[in-house]
N, C-alpha and C positions, 0 to 999 in steps of 0.2 A: 645695334648690329656691329658697330665698330668695336665695342668691348668684346663681343663674341668672336670677332676675327682675331683680336689680340690674344684671347684665350686659346683659340685654335693654334696659333703660332707658338704660344708657350708650351702647348702639349706636343708640338711637333707633328701636327696633323697636316697631310698634304692638301686637304680641301675642307670646305664647310658648305653645307647646303641649308638655305633658309626656306622652309616650307611653311609660310605663315597661314593662319586660318582664314578660310573664306566660309564662315558660318552665317547662314541666313535665318536661323532660328535663334531668337534671343532668350536664353534661359538663365543667364547670370547678369546681375546689374552691371558688372564691369566688362562684359563681353562686347567685342566689336568684330566687324568684318573688315578684312584687309583693305586698306586704301591702295588698290593695285598700282595706280599711277605713282603715288608717293613711294610705294615699296620698290618699284622698278628703278626709280631715281636713286633710292638709297643703295640698291645693288650696284648701280653704276659708280656711285661715289666710293663704295667700299672696294670695288675692283680697281679703281684708279689709285687708291691709297695703299692697298695691300697687294702689291704686284707679285709677290712671291707666293701667294696663297690662291688656290683655285676656289672661286666663289660661285656656287651653283644657285640658280634661282629656282623657285618652286612655290607651290601652293597646296594646301590641304583642303579639299572641297568637302564640306560637311553636308551630308544628305543631298548630293547633287541631283538625284532622281526626283526629289521633291521640288527643285528649283532650276529647271532647265534653262530658262531665260537668263536668270542671274548668273548661272554657271557659264553660259556662253559669253556673257559680257566680261566676266573676269578673264576667261581664257582668250578672249579677243583683244585684250588690252596690250599684249606684247608676248614675245617668245619666252617660254619657261622651260627650264631643264628638267624639272621633276613635277609631275602632277599626281597627287595622292587622292584617293577617295576614301572617305571615312563615314561611319555612322556613330553619332553620339546619343541620339535621341530615339525614343519610341513613343507611340501614342498609347496613353494609359487613361482609360475612362474618359476618352474624348479630349484629353489634354496632352500636349507635347512635353515630355519629361526627359531630361538628360539622365543617363545612367548614374552619374555622380550624385544625383538628387534622390535616388530611390530609397536610400537609408533614412531620409528625412520624412518619409511618408508612412503613416501607420498602416499596418495590415498588408503590405505589399508581399506578394508571392514572388520571391526573387528568382526561383527556378523558372516560373512561367514567364516573368518579365525578360529573363535572359533568352529564353526560346523565342520570344517576340523580337528581341534584338537581332538574333542570328537570322531570323526571317527577313528583317529589314535590310541586313547586309546583303543577303541573297538578292533581294529586290533591287538594291543599288547596282550590284554587279550585272544583273540581267536587264537593267534599265537603259543600257546603251550610252551612258555618259562617258566622255573621253578622258578617263584617267588610267594611268599605267599601273600604279602601285596600290595595293589594298593595305590600308593603315590600321594599326592596332586592332586586329581581328577580334580579340576577346576583351574589349574595353570594359565590360561590366565586371570582369575579374578584379580590376583595381579597387572596386568599391564593394566587394562582397562582404557581408556582415561577418564579424569576427566571433559572434556569440552563437553561431548555429553550425549547420553542416558545412564543412569546408568546400570550396570550389574544387570540382574535379572535372578535368577535361573529358573523361570517359562518360560522364553523365550527359554530355551534350555531343557525343561522337557523331550521331546521325546528322544533326544540324550543322556541325562544323564541317563534316565531310562534304555535305551538300554545297556549302559555301566554297570550300577549297576546290571542289570539282568544277564549279562554275567559273571560278577565277582561273584555273588551269586551262579550261576550254576556251576562254576568251583571251588568253595570253597575258594575264596579269602577273605582276611581281608581288611576292608576299613580303611585307615589312615585318622585321623583328624589332619591336619597340621596347627599349630598356627602361622606360618610365623613370628617367633621370637616375638610373642605377638601382631602383627599388624593386622592380618586378619585370620579368620577361613576358611580353605579350606578342606572340604566343610562346609557349615553352617547347621543349624538345619533342614531346608527344605529338603536338600539332604539326611541327615542322616535318616530322617523319611521315605523318599522314599526307602532308603536302607533297612530299616526294612520291608516295605511293599512288596518289591520284593523278600524277603526271605533271605536277608543278615543276617549272624549269628554273626559277630564279628567286633569290632572296636578297633583300637589301636591309640596311640598318637605320634606325632613327633613335636618338636619345630623348626626343620630345623635351628638349632642355628647358625652354621657357626662361632660361636664366644663363648668362655666360658661364657661371661656375659649374653648371651641370652638363656642359657640352661633352659628348662622348662617354658619359658615365655609364658603366656597365658593358661597354663594348668588348673588353677582353673575354668575359664569360660568355657573352652572346656569340662571339665568333667561334669560340671553342664548341659551343652547343651546336651551331649550324654545321660546322665541319663534321661533328660526330653524327649528324643526321644525314650526311652524304653529299653536302654541297662544298664547292671549292672556290677559293678566291681567284679573281681575275688578275692579270698582270697589271692592268691599270687599277690603282687603288680606289678610284671612285666608281668603278663599274660594279654591277651586281654580281653576286656569287651564283654560280651555276652548278647543276648536277654533273 
């Protein structure tokens, strides 16, 4: 986290937000759930050391509607500036599978699995869990097979619009995730749908996972969001609004 703060200062950023993962499904050998007490202590240390940088705390809740007790424990540990809700996993043939693993499984119908994914995102939004921001809405797009039909937002318009409508109705913020500068999740088509269904606000995340990737892709992301009809706030850490 200290290296990430140093990198933010090098880039001239006014602030940095750490939204560590609170994932309760273990699908990768090296996966962990945030040690929220240690995390909050690290936030305090960084704030004391880097006094010229605004350091925002946060957490990305993975499938919080599946784990309400665990989610409540994380959120009850201390005050957080940002709480994101995300879905990484679906149930496939009775097994919990991360979308990043679908390519490793023979015979997977990616289109059907993606529809299942959007249905799970909708269930999360309607599940009443206390998160403000909907993270990486179209996560399966990152792992779409390169040797078949390309991923097209229009192919999933009904499912995505249902998710966006529920998010707008419940007052959520839509995250534009730049995937460390590799891919916009979602792209301008979906951000325009977000505005059409009444979505009020957008925020950004680089999903850096590494200090060298902090804010990667933000210039193109902000241009895209502005083209979709959202405007920056005076406070540089505030969400963009319509």
